[in-house]
N, C-alpha and C positions, 0 to 999 in steps of 0.2 A: 504493500499500499504507500509506505513513504520509507524515505531514506533510514530514519531512526530505527524503523522495525526491522528492515533489511540487515542493518548494522546488529542487531541482535542474532539473526540468522547466521550470519558470519561468525559472531562470538560463540554461538552453539557449536558450529564445526570446528572453530579453532580448538577450544575447550576438549572436544571429542578427540580430535588429533593428537593433543598433548596427553591426555589421561589414558586412552586406550591404542590409539592409532599406532604407535611405535613399539607397543607390548608385544606384537606379533606381526610378521609379514605374510603376505599372501602365499600360501605354499601349496605344491601339488598333493601333498599327503597331509591328514589330519587324523587325530586320534578315532579308532574305530567305535570306541565305548566312551560313555560320559565320564569325564575327570571332575569329580564332584567340587573338588578345590577351586579349579579353574572357573567351573560354572558358576560357584558362589561368588566368586570375585567378579564375573561378568554382570551377575544379576544385581549385586551389592552396587558396583560402579555406576550402572547405568540407571538405577532405581535413584542413588544419590545425585546424579547428574540431573534427573528429570526433577526431583523435588527441589532441587536448588533453582533449577530454571522458572519453576512455577511460583517459588517464592520471590525470586527477584522481579518477576512480572508484577505479582501481586502487590508487593511493598515498596518497590523501588521504582521500577519504570512507569506504573501509573499512577504513583503517589499524589501528584499534583492535577490529576485529571478527574473530572465528575463522573460518577458512576451513572450511566443512562440506560434507558432499555435497549435489548438488544437490536441492532440495527445494521444494515449493510452500506457497503461503500464500493463503487465502482471506479476502479483506478486502473483499468486495463490499458487506457491511453497512455500512462504516466510514463516518463522518463524512457520513452521509445521502447518500452518493454524490457529495458535493461534489468529492472528491479525482478521481473518474472524469470529471467535467466539465472538471476542469483538465486531465487529461491529454488529453483530446479536443481541448481549446481550444490547447494547445500544439502538439498533432500538425497541426492545421488549418492554424495561420500557419506552421509550419515548411514545411509541404508547399506552401503558396501561394508562400513566399520562394523556396523550391527550383524552382519551376515558372519563375516569372517571372526568376529569375536566369539561367536557360538560355535563356529567351526573348530575354532582351537579348544573350545571346551568339551569337545567330542559329540556335539549335538549334530543330528544327521543333516543332510544336504537339504531335503525337503523342509524339515522343521526349521532350520536355520534360514531358509529362503522367506519363509513366511512371518516367522518372529523376528528376526533380525533384519530382513530385505524391507521390511515396512516400517524400520525404524525412523527413516528422515521424514515420513508421512506423521508418524506418532508424535515426533518432536516438534514439528512445525505446526501442527493444528491447534495445540492450545493457545498460539500466538494469536491465530486469526479470531478464535473464540473471545480470548480477553479483548481483541481489538473492538469486537462487536458490543462490548458492554461498557465503553468508554468513550467519553466525549472527545472529538478531535480524530477519531480513528473510525473503523468499522470493519464488519467481517467481509474479507474479499473473496469472491469466488474465483476470481482470476490468479490469485495467490494459492488458493488450494489446488485449483487445476496444475499449477506448476509443480507445487509439492508432490503432489501424485505421479506427474510425468517422471520426475526426477528417481522417484523409487520404482517406479515402472521400468525406467530404461536399465536400471541394475537388476530387476529381477527377472526382467524378459530374457536378457542376454545370458544371465547365471543359469535359468531354467532351462535354456534350449541349447546354449552351446558350452556351459559350464565354464565361462570365460566372459572379460570384457573385451569385446573385439573394438567397439567404440566406447570411448571413457569421455566424462566431461573434465575440463581443466580451465584454467583462470589464469589471466595474465593483467599486469597493473602497470601504467604508465602515468606519472603524474600530468595532469592537464594545465593548461592556461587559464582555465576559466574560473576555477576556485577564487581567484583574486578579485572577481567582480562581486561575488555576493558570498564571501567566506563564512558568515552567520547561517548560510545553509549549506554550502558544499564543503565547510570544513577551515577552521582557521589555522590548524597546525597539520603537520604531515601523516600524523597517525588518525586525524580525523578525515582529512580527505582521502586517504587510503578506503575508508569505509563508505564516506558520504557523496563523493564525486564519481558519479556514473560515467562521466565523461573520460575517465582513467580505467574503466572496466573493460575487458574483453573476456568473453566467454566463448569455450572451443568444443567442437566434438572432435575428437583424435581418434583415427581408424589406425589399426594395425594391418599393414599391408601383407605381412606374412599369413596372418590369420585369414584374410580374405583370398590369397592367392597363394594357397598350400604347395603346389607344386613349383614354384618359383625359386629363385636362388638369392631372392632378397634376405637381407639380415634379418632376424628376428624382432629386433627393437626399432625398426624405422616404421613410423607412422605418417601420415598425412592428415593436417587438421584444417578444420572449416572454423572460421571464426567470425563473431559479430560483437559491434560495438555501436558506440553513438557519440556524437560530438555537438557541441554548441548549445548544450542545455544548461539554464540558469535556474529552473524550476521544475516541477514536477509535470505539467501538461504544458504550458506555454511561457514564454520569457516574458517578464515585464519590462516596461520601458522606463519605469521608475521603480528603484527599491530604497526604502529608508532615506528617502529624499535623494538620492543619487542617481545620475542618469546611467542608464544599461546601456552597453554596445548592441547594436543591430545585428543578432546573430541569426545565422539560420541552422535551426536543428536538423540533424541529418544522420541517417544510417551508415554503418561501415559494414562490408564484408570483406573476409580476409581468406587466403589460401595458403597454407605453410608446410613445411615439413617438420616434424616433431619426433621425439624419441620417448619409446615405452621405458621408463628407467628400472621397471622390473624385470625386464627380459635382456638387460646387460648381463655379460658373462661374469657374475661377481660371486666368489665364493663364501667372502667373510660374512657372517650372519648378523653383524652388527650393521654392516654397512648395507646390506639389504634391506634392513629395516627402515633406515634412514632414505633410501630410494624409494622404498615403499610409499613412504609419506610425502616426498617431494613429487612423487608422480602426480599428484594433484595439481600442478603448476606446469603451465606452457613454457618450454624452454625458447629463449630467444633463437630466432631463426630467419633466414631470408623468407620474406612474405609478399605475397601479391595482395594489393588492396583496391576495392571498387567503392567508391561513393559518387553520389549524384553531383557533388561540386566539383571534384577533380577528376572523374573518370576512374581509369586504371592508373596505379601507381605502384612501383616497386620499391620496397624497403630492403635495403642490403641485410639489416638486422632489427626485427620488430620485437618489442618487448611488451 
């Protein structure tokens, strides 16, 4: 719905990565039977994480907002749908973490798929419900669809392919637009990372060896399709004046990218600790030569796009 809410989605993802994402790496083999100690750890960690998130929403996030009857909010046209891509991205990787955490504990593939693979949707849904109960927010079906799409992207591939042939990734480059409305797009570099959608790019990264099994392509080589937007100073339309300051006349426009990428989990690495680090870093699109198309400049070649 709004930038602040998507900030919380990213914080959920970041916390999940730090707490359980590096505790295990995606592995071709998992225990055949339930490992009670590991399962207890997973359940306690996810329960604590979930309860902490709900408490934060209740007592901190909405503390200064009036409680109102449940209501809806249509933000589907906001931020050129970059916030929807953000919801999908967060849900996708929360679902992946949930699945592999249960597999690490010895839970069967099928049960891990449905109990862990839906984690992204489960974690994101309370945010929408809370939004519907507070002034200044509202329940967004667009956000819910994006959350469900993220979990579905993971579940579908894991169910039918037993792997993630197409992964969601993220990259960020500071934009020039935050200087015009820092109270909206962020005053510090940390705030701008979360709040300035102009700097966000979301990717679908496909592993070529998985698509062309008989080829001699290296197993780590991917091709990635990216989406971003530029010229956005507010959610729906750019203001002419904000806080008494004249705003520049900017054209809001979409950007589409084609680039090469690397699946870091398929690099020939034997060190188990390095494997875990690469597994966590695989959520990020590496800088690489990239072809861009947008309505203002047409085709552009970036020798290295971050």
